[in-house]
N, C-alpha and C positions, 0 to 999 in steps of 0.2 A: 272346418267343414260344416256347411247346412241345407239341409234339403225343406224346401216347403212342395208338398207331395200334396195331390190333388186327384180325387175318382173323377174322371171325366167320363162322358158318353160319346163325346168328341174332343179336340185340340188339332189347332193348328197356326201355324208359323208362315207371318206373311216377308216379307223385305221388297220393298219397292215396287209395292202393288202386286206382286207375285207368291204363289204359296210355294214353299221350298222345303215343308213337313206337315205332316199331316196324320192323323191316328184318329180309330174311332174308340170302344172301349179299352180302357186302361188307365192309365196313370201320367199327367203333366207335372213336372218336376223341375224346378225354379231351385237352380245351384249356385250358392254362393260360396268362393272358396276366400280364406284367410291367408296372412301372412304366414303364418309358420304352420300351414296344414304338412302333412307328409302322408307316404302309404297307407299307413294306420289309418288315416281319417279317411280316404277312399274306400277302405276295405270296409271298415265301420258303415259308414252311410250304402254304397252297394248291397249289402248283408239287410238294413232295415227299408232299402227300397222294395227288396225282393221276396222279405219274409212278412213283413207286416200286414196282418191282417185284417184289411177293410172291404173286402167282397163276400158277399151271400156265397153261400158253399151249393154244390146241385141238390139239395134237399130244403133250400130255401131260409138256411139258417143265416142271420144278419153277424160279420165281423169275422166269418170261420175260414173264409178262403185270399192266400194271397195274390198278387199278379200271376205267378208262377204257375199256380193251381189253376188259375181261370186261362191261361193263354193268351192273355192279353197286351197289348202295346204300352210302349212307356215312350211316351215325347220329351226329353232333356235340352232346359233353357239354361245356358250362361249368366248370370247375373248377379252384377260383383255391386249391386247396392243393399243387396242382403246383410252386405259389413259396412254399413254406414253410421256415422253417429252422426247427430244434432249439435250443432253448438250454436245456441240460438235457432235462429231461423234457416242456418245455412246448414245443407250439407258436407260431411268431411267422409272420406273414403278411405283415409290413413291404414285402415285395420284391414282391408281388401288385398288380397297379392295382386303385384302391378300384372298388368296384361301380357308383358313378355314371358314373366312365367307363368301364370295362369290358363295360357291357351294351353300348351303341352300339358301342365297337371289335368286340366279337363278333358283332354282325348286320353289321358290315362287312365280317368275316369271312366271314359264311354267305353274303352277298349277292356275293363275289369268289369263292367257290366254285361258285356257282351261274351265276356269269357264265364260267367257263371249263368247267365240265361240266353236266349234266341238271340244272337245278331241283328237280323233280321229284324225282328220285333222291337229295337230301340232305334229312333229317330231322335234329330236334335233342330236345333237352330242352325243360324251362321253366326260362330264365336266373333264379339267385337260388333256386330252391325245392327242397325237400328231396328230395331224389330217389332211386327205387330201381331200381340200371341190371344188368341180366338180359344175360349175354355169354355166350353158345358159343361159346367163341377155338376157332379153327379149327387146328392144326398141333401145339401151340400158337404162335402168330405174334404176336407184341408187339415195336413198333418204340419206341424215344423219340428225337423229333427236334427240336432245337433252332435258333431260326434263331442266325445266326454276333452275336458279341457286336460291339457298336459300341466302336470304340477311344474310353476319355475324354479328357477335355481334358487331363487329367494323364499317361497314356500317351503322347500325339500330343507334349506338351510331353517327356516322358524322350526319346522318338526323338529329335526334334528336337535335343535339347542332346548326344545321343550322335552322332549326325551330324555337328553341328558340330564336336564334341572331335575325331571321328578326320579333319578337314579340317588344324584347328593343327598 
């Protein structure tokens, strides 16, 4: 799972010429979901969104407060294109979770974010819609955070083989 987090003074989402969500000071978060993401990925990304210190604290010390400390809003937007692969000049999205699986996964992400923060301060776009996102980036500050890669079965076998070889 990947999050592109932007510190904003305002952000909004428009669909078919109508504003469907907007926030003032806070975070605009683009969310990418890959095929093998699980609940642990949601928990990791939610923890990072809520706890990363990218705001000034009340004493004007930079990089000392998180979104919860400031009681700011969060605008989340599902964006499958974060898991693109370029094949020459052609985009391929085989790494992204298919829409029928990613929509409930994204909704679970929003629920988890709401459990750990104030749900009334969390907004989102419309899943699967063609959206226009207006972002007034503050700083500018933009961070990309990705949940840790899980070891694959092949890499586990390789490390087991290395360990057994070193014992001999």
